Residue, then its C-alpha position, 0 to 999 in steps of 0.5 A: m715294766d711296760m710289760w708288766r704294766a700290761w698284765y697289771s692294769g688288765n687292758t686288752d689293749h694294752l697287752a695286744a700293743v705290748y705283744g703285736g702292736p706297731a710299736n711292739y718290743r720285738s723291734n726295739a733293740v733296747a728292749r731286746q736286751f732287757f727282755e730275750v723275746d727272740q726265744r719265743r719267736a715261732a721258727g722261721g717266722e717273726e711273730l711271737r709265740m704269744f696269744w695276745g701277739q696273733a692278730a684275729a684271723p680275717g672275718q673272725q671277731a676278736a673274741k680275747l679274754h683275759i684273767p685278771l690273775a695278775g692284778d690279783v697277785a699284786e693285791m694279794s702281796a699288799n694284803l699280806l704286808w700291809s692288812d695291818v699296820p707294823t709296829v715303829s718305835v724308837d729302838v732301846d729308849s724309854s725318854d720322853l723324847a722317844k716316846s713323843t717321836t713314837a707317838q708322831i709315827r703313829r700319826y704318820l701311819d695314820d689311815r692316809g699313811h697307811a693306805k699310801m704305804r699299801e698302794a706302794s706296796e701293791m705298785a712294786a710288786g706288779l711293776s718291780n719297784v716304786y719311790l716314795r717322797v716326802v711332800w708338805d704343804t702346811k695349807l692342806r696338811p699339818r704334818p707332811w705326807t707320802d707321795v708314791i710315784a711310779a717306777e717308769a716316772v724316775v730315772p734314778t742315779w746309784r751309788w754303791g746300790e744306793l739311790a744317789e740322785a732321782i730325776v722325776w718326770r711327768e707330762l703336763a696338760p697341753l695348751t690350747n691349740e699347740s701340739k707342743v708336749w710339756r714335761l717337768l722334770e724334777f733333779h732330787t739331790p740331798g738338800a736341793i730340788e732343781y726344776g726344768l720346764y721343757e717344751g718338745r714333742v712325743g718321745v723327745l723331751g726338747i729344749r729346756a723353757d727359760s722361765l717355769a711361768e711358760h706353763p700355768d701348772t708351774a707358774d706357783l714353782g717360780k715363786r719359791t725357786d731361785g732364777q735357776g729353778r733350784q729350791a733349797t730342802g734344808i734337809d741333807r737327805l733326798l727325799i726320795t726313797h727307793l722301794p724294791n719289790v725284791l732281789p735279784n732281778r734274774q732277766w736284768d742280769g749284766v744290763p748297767d744300771t739295774a741292779p739296784l731295781g727289783r723283780s716284779d712278781y710276774a717276771g718269768i711267768e708272762p708266757m703262762m698267764d698268756a697261755l691262761d687266758e689263751a686256755w680260757t678264750s678257747w673254752m668260751r670259744d668252744l661254748r659259742l661254737g656249742k650253741s645248737r643249730v639248725v640246718v634247713p633246706q633253703s626252700m624252708l627260709d623266709t624270702d622278701g619276694p623273687g630276687t632277694v635272698g633268704s633270711f631268718n630272724l634273730d629271735k628264733e633258733l639259729l637257721v642255716g639253709l643249704n642248697l642241697l642240689g641233687d640230693e632228693s634224700m635231703k630235700d626236705s629234711i631238718t638236722d640239728l647241729q651241735f659241737k661237744i663242749r671240752v668242760e672238763e679239759h679246759e677246766r683242769t688245763c685252767k687249774a693248772l695253769r693257775a697254780q702254776i702261776l701262783a706257785s712260781a710268783g711265790y704264793s699258796g693257792q690257799s690265800f687265793g680261796d682254792e682250798g675252800r673256807v672250811a674253818v681250820t685252826a691257825t696251825e692248818v692255815a699256816a701250813r697251807k699258806e706257807l709259801s705265801l708267809s715265806t713270800r711274805g717275810l722275804k718282801i718284809l726284808y726289802q720294805r723294813p729298811a725303806l720304811l724307816a729311811h722314808l719315816t726319818v726323812k719325814m721327821m726332818v721335814d716335820v721338824r724343819h719345815c712344819g714346825a714340829k715338837g718333841v721329834d727326833p729325827a736322829a732317833e734310831l728306828t725299828a720296825s716289826w709286823p703283826q702276825a699274818v696268822q693269829p694263833d688259835q687261843e684255844a691252842t695257846a691256852r692249852t700250852l701256857q697250861l702245860l708250861d705252867s703245871a710244869e713251873a717252866i714258865s713266868t707271869y710276864m712270859k704268859v703274858k707275852l705269848r697271850s698277847p704278843e702284841l702289847e708292848e712292854a709297859d702294857v705288858l708290866a701292867e697286866v702281870r701287876r694286875i694278874r698279881d693283885d687279882q692272885r693275892q685277893s683271892t687267897v686272903p680270907a675274908g674274915d674269920p668265920y669259925n670264931t678261931g681268934g685268927g685275923p685276917g690273912e692268919p691261917s686257922v689252926e684248931t687247938d686242945s683244951d691244954g693248948t695243944e695243936a689238933g692231932a699233935d700226937e696222933s703219930q705217936d699214939e700209932a706208935e705204941d699201938g703198933l709196939r702192943a700189937a707186936s708184944 
């Protein structure tokens, strides 16, 4: 996860430390069980075949460049899933309690809740998984809210693939003039949280302090816990929900206690991202080497007097002096020097690596603007983004149960500790994500017109196809409005021709004898035909 965090953050110092620093993972036996880094070692050597694992040559500047494509991938994943808020409601229930529960859930997913879920989704895409914790403080907010915890900060305990217990840890601020490291551990179990303050050093947890009051950051916890640091939550479920990115993790196959953890979008493509950085750095190196230089004799350089070396002004074009002893032909000549800049070769290499990285991560190049920004129909957009939309659908399979479980715990906390009314924590919830690509309105109108002409669709289904985001009550109300408009348009406003019919009655012309006009036309035509035949 630390390797993935280095790519996710785009910190070049972190990348260099991960692959080539003194604490790199090739010397860590535990890390080698997770990542088979030995397979990337050079033959007969100890160094990784990774661009970021190579130290700069002596006398050369460290000019490695990094393209933050990994961060873009994680951001795109979060945007595909959480650009809009999913619709969460009580499943198959139209009672007043269900309606009030649905309304409260919408308040949970306000702008703050929406932003937190998007944040969690982005972190899960980069680091393989993330944890959602329900917290509350009525002095700050009237309702409980979501706290996102990074995957490295939780030690999980699994039971049948589900999160049964969890230890959340974090380092506290150091005390004055102390080299000790203080850490707070939270042991979460269904119905309780146990806090422990530990005094240790770097890499060592240390011993547990006798009281939480020994550190100012944990002094308030002692007021709401018992003598052993325990706090009852009043909820028979964990306050923490695990959110994996996707499963399974192919690299951790067979490693104990890692099966429920998710798979990062970067899993398996780290060497390609490393190669992209190497290609980009080589391109920029060609630009540096391709700068025009002028080679001049030593006698043409400026000096500060006898016994001093030649010098030149940096504001001028670069001059390089050569002591051409014995070559009279080059004595007074000036030569220009410029290396070739391989633009096309580098550009094709970078494009190919970028396309392969995105495809291996499960995204279409169109999602990142590789196909231009020409206006196209929704069908064409969906076809170009087919890979990205498939990945989005796969991730929703893991996002939906985690979201519903988290919201259920939040309702329990809201009722127990925040005094929420009209909320049913035992209700079964359902969630549906909006369409990633909105359909073309013109194409939808043509489809509805064809179905209506074939008399193969009802008004109800027309409204559903036109506006799939509407709820059932809104659809029925729209159907009633359409029928009312149709009824008003078919009723005559009056009797402008004085036919004697009232409003809403069809007008029929009659002759003076009371028969309908044209009633005997067919009979007269038949008699005329018989006379002509005779």
